N, C-alpha and C positions, 0 to 999 in steps of 0.2 A: 782562376776564373771558375765560378760554379756553373753547373748546367747538368743536362741529362746525358749520360754515357750512351753513345749510339750502339754499343754492343750489348751491355747488360741491362740498360734502361734505368739504372739507379741515378738519383740526384746527388750531387756533391761536387767536390773540386775535380776539374778536368786537367789532363795533361796536354801540353802544347805538342801534339804528335806530328811526326814526319809522315807525309803521305807516301813518299818513297822510303823504303827501309833505310834507317840511319847508317847501317853498315855499308851500304852501297854508296851513300853520299861521302862517307869518310874515305872509302877506297878511291873514289874518283878524285878527291882533293889530294890524297897522298900520292897518287900516280900521275898527277898533272905536272907538267914542266914548270908551272908557275906556283903550284900549291893552292890555286884558287879554283872555284867553279865559274864557268862562263856560259851564258846562255848561247846555244847554237843558233837561235833565231834572231836575237837582238844584239848579240855580241857583248852584252853587259856582264860585268863581273858580280858574283854573288857569294855570300858567305854560306848560305843555306838554300835548300830547295823549299818548296811550299810546305807549310805546316798549318794545322788547325787544332782547335780545342775539340777533340773528338772522343777521347776515351778517359775513363777513370784510371787511377794508378794500377788497380788490380787487373783490368783488362789490357792495359798497356804491357804489363809484365807477362800476361798470358800469351799474347801474340809475340812478345819479344823473345820468349824462350824458343819458339820455333824458328824465328828469324835468326837467332844466334847459331842454332845448329845448322841451318842452311848455309849461313855465312862461313862457318868453320869447316864444314864437311864437303861443301860443293862449290860455293861461289869463289872463295879465295883460292882453293887449290886449282880451279879451272883457269883462273887468270894468270897462273904461273906457267913457266916453261921448264921442262916438257909438260904438256897437259895430260892429266889422267885420261884413260880410255873408257872408264866406266865408274859408276858410283853406286854403292849399296846404300839403301835407305830403309827407313821404317815410317810409321805413320806421321812423324813430325814433318816429313816432306810434303805430304798431302795437306796437312794442317797449315803449313806455311803458305802454300798456294791458295788455299781457300781464304786465309786471312788477307793475303795480298790482293786478291780479286774483290774480296768484300770491301776493303778500303777503297779500291778503285770505283766501285759502284756507288757507295754511299757518298762519295765526294765528287762525283762526276756531274756534268751539266744535265739538266732534266732531259729525258728522252720523250719522244712523241707519245701521246696517250694510247695509241693502238699497240705499242710494245711495252708500255710501262708495267703492265701486270706481269709480263714474263720476267722482267728484271726484278721486280719487287718480290715475286715468289722465290726466285733463286737467292736473292739477298737474305730473305728471312730464313730459308732452309740452311744457308751457310752460317748464319748467326746462331741458329740452334745447335749446329754441329760444333762450332767453335766453343760454345758454352757447355758442351757435353750433354746436351738435352736431346740430341739426335745421333744415331749410330753412324750415319754417313752424310755426305753433303748433297744427297739427292741423286738425280739422274745426270747432272752435269759431268762432262768429261774434262779433266784437267791435263793439259799437255805442256811439255817443256821442250823447246828446241835449242840445242847448243849452237852458237854461232861464233864467228871470228872475223877478222879483217881478211880481205881478199886483195891480191895484187895483180890478178889476171882474171879475165872472163871472156867467154866466147861471144858476148854481146855487150854493148855499152850500158853501163850502170850509172845511176845518179852520181854526180861528182863527189858528193860528200857521204857516200854509202858507208864508208868505213867509220866516219865520225858518228853516224847514226847508229851503226851496229855496236861499236865498241865504247863510245863515250857519251851516249845519250840515254835519257829516261823518257818513257812515253807510256801513257795509259788512257784507254777510252773504251766505252761500250761500242760494239759494232752491231748493226742491224740492217735488215732490208726494209724498204718502205712498207711492204705488206706485213712485216712483223713475223714472217715465217722463219727467218734466220736471226738468231740473237746469240752473241758471244761477248766475252770480256777479253780485252787485249792489254797486256802489260809487258813492257820491254825494259829490262835492266841491261847494263853493259854485258854484251855477249850472250844474253839470254832472251829468248822470245817465249812468252808464256800466254797460253790461250785457255780460256774456259768456254767450252762449247755448251751453252745453255740449251739451245735447241738441238734436236738430234742431228748428228753430222752425217752427210751423205758420203760414204766411202769412195764413190766414183768421182766426186769433185774434190774432196778433202781427205786424202789417204795419208794419215800421219802414223807411219809404222815405227814403233819403238820409242814414241814420245810420251805416251800416256802414263801418268803417275797413279799407282794404286796405293793401298795401305802399307805395303812393303814390297821390296823387290830390288832389282838391279836395273839401272838405266844406262844405256850405252851412249857414248858421245857421238859415235858414227851412226847416223839415223837415215832412214829412207823415207822421204816426204814427197808426195805428189799433190800439189795444190793448184786448183784452177783459179780460185778467186782471191784467196788470202795473199798469195804471192804478189799479185798486182797491187793489192792494197798496201802491202808492206813497202813496195818500191815507191808508191805514191807518197807515203808518209816520209820516206827518206828524201824524196825529191823536193819536199817543201824546204829543206835546208839549202838547196841550190839557189833558191830565190831570196834567201836571207841576206842582209847586208854583211860586208866583210867582218869577220870576227874580231879583228884587231885594227886599231887606228895606227897611223905612223908612229905616234908617240908610244903607244903600247908595244909596238914591234921593237922600238928602240930599247925599251925597258926589258923586254924579253931577251934581246941580244945581250944586254949587260948582265942579266942573270945567268945566261948561258956561259958567258966568259968567266964569271965568278965561280960557278959550279958546273963545269963542263960534263963531268961524269954523271951527276944527277940528272942533268938535262938530257943527255944522250940516251940514258937508260930509262927515262920516263916512258910510261905507256902512251901518253899523248904524242910524244915525238915519234915513237914507233908507228903509230897510226898515221901520222903525217907522212912518213916514209912510204908506207904501203899505198897511200893515195897517190904519191908521186910516181911510184912504179906502175900503178894501174893506168894512170893517165899517159905515161910514156908508151906502154904497150898498146893502148887504144890508138894513140897517134900513129904508131908503126903499123898497126893492123889496117888502118884506113888509107895507108899509102899504097901506091901501085908498085909492084916488083916485076922485074924481067927475069923470070926463072925458067931455065931451059935444061935439057939433057938430064944428066945424073943428079944435078942439084935439086931436081924435083923430088927426090927420095930423101933429102935431108930435112931437118926441122925447118919450118917456115920462118923467115926472118921477122915476121910480125910478132913472134913471141907466144903464139898460141900453144906451142908444144907438140903439134901434130905435123905430119909430113906436108911439105910444100904442095905436092900434087893434089892433096885433099883440101888445101886452103887457098892461099893466094897464087899457087902455081897451077890452078885448074886451067884447062884450055879456054 
């Protein structure tokens, strides 16, 4: 298909580009118990994620080089066990994030007119940076949070939080009605990526150790204090709780047959491990909501709810 490349602006043949990086799509399929992609909202099976005629071949390769380095040096190593504790990077990491958020903005739904100029200005500056016509991506802060599945929590989480964190893609611009706050949000499996386009208030959004510069070392263990984004993230994850069941009875039967035919592949798949983490989390939550009769010395033992703290500070309180 011929058209105008959204990055360089030249007319010519366009590539049918993945909006989510292709390496992440391939990894998700490879680590699935079934070998397929399945929408967490509709339950439907897909071969691919969304694609558009967006870039010329030159610009596709330009962004693809940074995507390849991120995949090989950070994304794939972090998905494996044991996980690395830190990653050394150079400017390719920043370029990857700029390209990722640029794709997210240019393919997102239109934003209200009062915030449109903020996003348009950021998108243009990022475009100039990716093309080598600007030395930096402007004043935007690019942050990466490393995540993983959880099997216990001190409070109730959305039922499908682990599926959202470890097996879902998501991207959207975020803004307040007044237009004073604007950022871009992209989530890959086990990675949360934010571009703070408007100045970040450290009192409300303190992301310590998550910002990516032109080069440096980023630690997996990070210290984050978020007043608003944390709630937003849980709301996005909670949308999956209201989705229809992912599998019909017939699909469950096929999955059972696949598991019998290749038990090792099934049991070692990332999707099955996420399923187990969800089951552990729900079991612990059920135990935590029970009433326990804890007396005497037993109050100094770990609480039977599974919280990991002493009973006298948990369900053994007077």
